[in-house]
Each structure stands twice: as structure tokens, then as C-alpha cells.
C-alpha positions in Angstrom: -16.2 -4.6 20.0 -14.7 -7.7 18.3 -14.6 -9.4 21.7 -18.4 -9.3 22.1 -19.8 -12.8 21.8 -22.4 -11.8 19.2 -19.9 -10.2 16.9 -18.7 -12.8 14.3 -15.9 -10.9 12.7 -14.3 -7.5 12.6 -13.9 -4.8 10.0 -11.9 -1.6 9.9 -11.3 1.3 7.6 -8.0 3.1 6.8 -7.7 6.6 5.4 -4.7 8.2 7.1 -4.5 11.3 4.8 -8.2 12.0 5.3 -7.8 11.5 9.0 -4.8 13.8 8.9 -2.3 11.2 10.2 1.4 11.8 9.6 3.5 9.4 7.7 0.6 7.6 6.1 2.4 4.3 5.3 3.9 3.9 8.8 0.7 5.0 10.6 -1.5 2.7 8.5 0.9 -0.2 8.9 0.6 0.0 12.6 -3.2 0.4 12.4 -3.4 -2.8 10.5 -1.1 -4.6 13.0 -3.1 -3.4 15.9 -6.4 -4.6 14.4 -4.8 -8.0 13.5 -3.7 -8.4 17.1 -7.2 -7.6 18.4 -8.8 -10.1 16.0 -6.3 -12.8 16.7 -6.7 -12.3 20.5 -10.5 -12.6 20.0 -10.1 -15.7 17.8 -12.2 -14.0 15.1 -11.5 -13.1 11.4 -11.1 -9.5 10.4 -11.2 -7.6 7.1 -9.5 -4.4 6.1 -12.9 -3.4 4.7 -12.1 -0.1 3.1 -8.9 1.8 2.6 -7.4 4.4 0.3 -4.6 6.8 -0.5 -5.3 9.5 -3.0 -3.5 9.3 -6.3 -2.2 12.9 -5.7 -1.0 12.3 -2.1 2.6 13.0 -1.5 3.5 9.4 -0.7 3.7 6.6 -3.3 0.3 4.9 -3.4 1.5 1.8 -5.2 4.1 1.2 -2.5 1.6 1.8 0.3 -1.0 -0.5 -1.2 1.5 -3.3 -1.6 2.9 -2.8 1.9 -0.5 -2.7 3.6 -1.8 -5.8 1.9 1.4 -7.7 2.6 1.3 -6.6 6.3 -2.4 -7.5 6.6 -1.9 -10.9 5.0 1.2 -11.8 7.1 -0.6 -10.7 10.3 -3.6 -12.8 9.8 -6.1 -10.3 8.3 -8.6 -12.3 6.2 -9.0 -9.9 3.3 -8.9 -6.3 2.1 -11.1 -4.1 0.0 -9.7 -0.8 -1.4 -11.8 2.2 -2.3 -12.8 2.6 -5.2 -12.6 0.6 -8.4 -14.2 2.5 -11.3 -14.5 2.2 -15.0 -16.3 3.7 -18.0 -19.8 5.2 -17.5 -22.3 2.7 -18.9 -23.4 3.8 -22.4 -20.8 6.5 -22.7 -17.6 5.0 -24.2 -14.4 6.9 -23.2 -16.2 8.6 -20.3 -14.7 7.6 -16.9 -16.7 7.5 -13.7 -15.8 10.8 -11.9 -13.0 10.7 -9.4 -15.0 12.5 -6.7 -12.6 11.9 -3.8 -9.2 11.2 -5.4 -9.2 7.5 -4.5 -10.3 6.1 -7.9 -8.4 3.0 -9.2 -8.9 1.9 -12.8 -8.8 -1.7 -13.9 -6.4 -0.8 -16.6 -3.5 -3.2 -16.3 -1.1 -0.6 -14.8 0.9 -0.8 -11.6 -1.9 0.0 -9.1 -4.3 -2.5 -10.8 -1.6 -5.2 -10.8 -0.8 -4.7 -7.1 -4.4 -4.9 -6.1 -5.1 -7.9 -8.3 -2.1 -9.7 -6.8 -3.4 -8.9 -3.3 -6.8 -10.4 -4.1 -5.1 -13.5 -5.4 -2.8 -13.7 -2.4 -5.7 -13.4 0.1 -7.6 -16.2 -1.7 -4.6 -18.5 -1.7 -4.3 -18.5 -5.5 -1.1 -18.1 -7.5 -0.1 -14.5 -8.0 2.7 -12.7 -9.8 5.7 -12.4 -7.4 8.4 -10.1 -8.8 11.2 -8.2 -7.1 10.3 -4.5 -6.9 11.9 -1.5 -5.3 9.5 1.3 -4.4 10.6 4.8 -3.7 8.0 5.8 -1.1 9.1 9.4 -1.0 9.7 11.7 -2.6 7.1 10.5 -5.1 7.9 10.5 -8.8 7.3 13.9 -10.3 7.6 15.7 -6.9 9.6 18.9 -6.8 12.3 18.9 -4.1 12.7 22.5 -2.8 16.1 22.1 -1.0 19.6 20.9 -1.4 19.0 17.9 0.8 16.2 15.3 0.7 15.3 12.2 2.6 14.7 9.3 0.3 12.4 6.5 1.6 12.6 3.2 -0.3 11.3 -0.3 0.4 12.6 -3.3 -1.5 10.3 -6.3 -2.1 12.4 -9.3 -3.1 10.5 -12.1 -4.8 10.8 -15.6 -3.3 14.4 -16.8 -3.7 15.7 -13.3 -4.3 17.4 -11.2 -1.6 18.5 -7.5 -1.3 21.9 -6.8 0.0 22.2 -3.1 -0.9 20.1 -0.3 -2.3 21.8 2.6 -4.0 20.6 5.8 -5.7 22.5 7.5 -8.6 22.5 11.2 -8.9 21.9 12.1 -12.5 23.6 15.5 -12.3 27.0 14.1 -11.1 26.6 10.4 -11.8 27.5 9.8 -8.2 26.2 6.7 -6.5 25.1 6.8 -2.8 24.3 3.6 -0.8 21.1 4.0 1.2 20.9 2.9 4.8 17.9 1.4 6.7 17.7 3.8 9.6 14.6 2.5 11.2 15.0 -1.3 10.5 11.7 -1.7 8.6 13.1 -3.0 5.3 
């Protein structure tokens, strides 16, 4: 569609959990790259018009939002708009707008709010807070692990001038430290 002469720019949505796509972060990252390639080939701008990961999904939403926005920006996507920013119901202090679909994001200064604010600033070419972060993509904080072994997915985001040489995890029960390996080469 974006190649049609009367189409001025492209848009695309991204809801992998709703679309029942496995590995939400990886599937969504490739979806963004594919749309960026199509837009670049057509010589037209594109916007990740609407996207969301439910707050109760098994993967880390903060990590995914940061990852998707960084990938979109680095691949030439011209902007992104997550679904859905909500707040207090007008005239009813302390009463939040209902979270009908699980995608609600509050402008409350917490991690998700800060990630999306930084993404907005980044896309507009404005200064934004760049700090080193290490996200545990899965298992998500608060998850129950039902077996003796678990695959831990992490993604380091070094700030400009910082670098990551090693990521380790410490087991609280034994105080043992295990160095993690990047098995798929994505970070």
C-alpha cells in the first residue's frame, strides 16, 4: 500500500499478544523492521501508529516499549504512539479511567511513563534522559517459576559512553553468581 503514488505515508499497529504471536518482543521487533524497510524502499515516512503490551502480559512491558521505540527510531520510523494514556476521570478525583483492555499507561512518573516520555523526546530530536538500564525481559518480576530450571532473558541498554562487558545473575538462595550468555546475538 505504501508504494501507491497517492499514499503519502504509512502507519501500522502492533499488538502481538492480542494477535496471539509468540515471543512478543522478538516478533514485534521484526514487524517494526519490516515496516521500516517498506517505508524506506518507498521513500515515505511511516509511524508506528498504535501499539500495546498488556500490563499483565508475561513479558516485561517496560523492556518491550523501550526496545520497540529504539528499534523504530534506529530504523527510520518517524514516530510512535502507544495505546492508551489515561488519567483521572474528570470531576472525580482519585477515580482512574477504567483499564478496559489492559493496555492503560498512567502519566505518573513511574518507569513506563518515563520510557514513553523519553521515546517522544527522542523522536522529536529533543534532549532526553539516557541512563544505563538492564531489563529482565522474562521471567517478569513477580512471576512464579514452576520448575528447577528457567531461561532468563535480559537486555542491557548502556547509556552513551557506557559499555556492557558481562551480565550476571546472583541466586539469592545460594549466593552463587552465574554469568549469562547472549545465545542469539541480539544484545
